[in-house]
N, C-alpha and C positions, 0 to 999 in steps of 0.2 A: 502493500499498501504507502502510497505517499502523501508525502503530510507537508501541507504547504500552510502558514498562517497557522500551525495546529488544527489542522481541517486534514481529517482523515478521510481519503478519495480513493479509490479504486485505481490503480495503474493504469495505463496504455499499454495493448499487443500484450497483457499477458491472460490467460482465460484460469477462471477458478473454479473450481470444481463446487458446487451448493445439489445436494444430493445426486439424482438423475439429470441432472442439469449444468450446460458451463456459459459461465458469464466473461463476456470479451469488452471490456472497451477500446475502442478504436476512432481513427477517424476517417470517416467516408467522403471521398472527394466530388465535390460538385460543381458545376457548372456556376458562372458570372452569377446570372438570376435569380439561380435559387441561391444561391447567398447575399443577396441584395435584399430579398425576401427574410429572410431570417434575419439577420442583422438587423431589417428593421421590427423583429416580433418586436412587442414587449412583453412579453412572458417571459425572455430567454431572462436567466437571471446576469445580473451586472456581470459577476465575474468569470461564468459564461464565457460573456462576448469579447471577455478580454482575452481568452485564450481561444476564439476561432481563427484560422489563415484563411487566406486568401481562395485557398482552392478548398478546404478543410474542416470538418465540420466533424466534432465527439457526436457518437452515438454508443449505446451498450448495443450486444445483442445477446439475448438467453437462447440458446437452443439445448434439445435434450440430447443427449450422450449419442444417443443411435442415428440425431443428427437427421432425422425424421421431421423436425420441428421447430421452427427458429420464430422467434418477436424480436424487431429492434423498436428501440425507442432515440430517439435525438435529443439534445440537450435543452431545448425547450419545452418537456414534457416533465409534469412533475417525477411520473416518475423515474423517469432518466434520473435526478436528483434526488431522490429519497432511495434507489440502487446503490449511490454513488457515493452517497453520504453515509448509506446504514450498515449497509451489507459490509462494509469494512471495519464498522465496530461490531457487529456480532460474528465475525472474522477474527477478531483480534481477543475479544472477550473467549471463544472458541480457544483459542489458542493459549490464553490465561487463565483456564479451567473455572473461567466464572460463570456468572450469571450477565447475558447479555442486560444492556438499559434500555432498549429497545425490541428490537427484534431478533429471533434464533436464527441461525443458517437455517434449521428445521424450519422456521415459519417459511423461509425465502422460497426453499424445496418444496413445500404447501402451496404458497401465493403462485410460483411457476407453474405447480400439475395443476393449479384449477384454471389459471391459462388456457395451459395447452388443452384441458380438457374441454372450459369454454369453445375454442375454435377449431376444434376436431368433433364434438361431438354435438348430435342435431336432435334438439329439444323437442318437447311436446307444449301446448298452450299450458301445461299445468305448471311443469319446469319454470317457462317463462315466467309467469305469473309470478312463482314463487322468488326467483330472481328479484323481478321487480321491485315483490313488500322487501328483500334481502336490501338491493339497493336503497332504496326509499329510509328504510330505515338506520343506514351509514349517515345517508345525508342526514338525517337528523339532528342522530347522537354527535357529528363533527361539527353543524348549526350550532347545535347547544356546547358543546366546547369552545367556540369559536365565541358566543357570546358571553360564557364564563370569562371568556381571558381577554376580552375585551379592558383596553383602560377607558377611566373616564371621560378624558378626553375626547377618545374617539366614540364614545358613547354621545358627549355632547355636539360633537360633529355631525353623527347622523342622525343625533334630533335636530340639528339644525337644518340639513337638508331635507330630511323630514318635513318639517314647518314650512320650508321653503318650496317645495312641492305641493302640498297641502293650499298654502294660500294662491301659488299660479293656477291650481285646479278649481280654488275658489272663483276667483277673478276670471276664467277661462268661464266658468259656468253663469257667474253674471254676467258678463258679454253676453255668453246665448241667451240668457233670458232679455236682456235689455233686447235684442235682434228680437226673438219671439213676441217681447210685448210690442216693439215698434211695427213690425208687420202687422200683427192681430187691429193696431190702431189705425195703419193705413186703409184696410179693407175694409 
């Protein structure tokens, strides 16, 4: 693992085995137009933007050891950052024979197995409904965690924006009412 400013990240070009999968961080060569589009992407972490080269972009590839399945994530995705930052911590915890702070290697192997299953098994309507309920639950839990972690300043800013939106909607409704009133009087 590479350590830059005390942040542990996956090394480039080295396959790491995680259960029945390998994880490889590499640079993919892209066209000028593709690079321009990606550099303009606001979702790319500023640290990753600094690492972008003219014709290369960091990717992480998760592949079954059998090589019958793989998935790649570009540096502008949350999954890329999660694997790049959390997997090294899990590997380090495993080397030091201690409990991981976040996810374990087994958790990553399970996640990769779920991805493979989701992309290779054709489900039925019950499967899709159950998966939709599970995703809705996840989103609700994550939303609740974000709200709990929100600082008073962020809450005040959100409240201010909501008030502004509410005021704009009320003004819009008043204009529509005035227009209706004016139209009715003219008839």
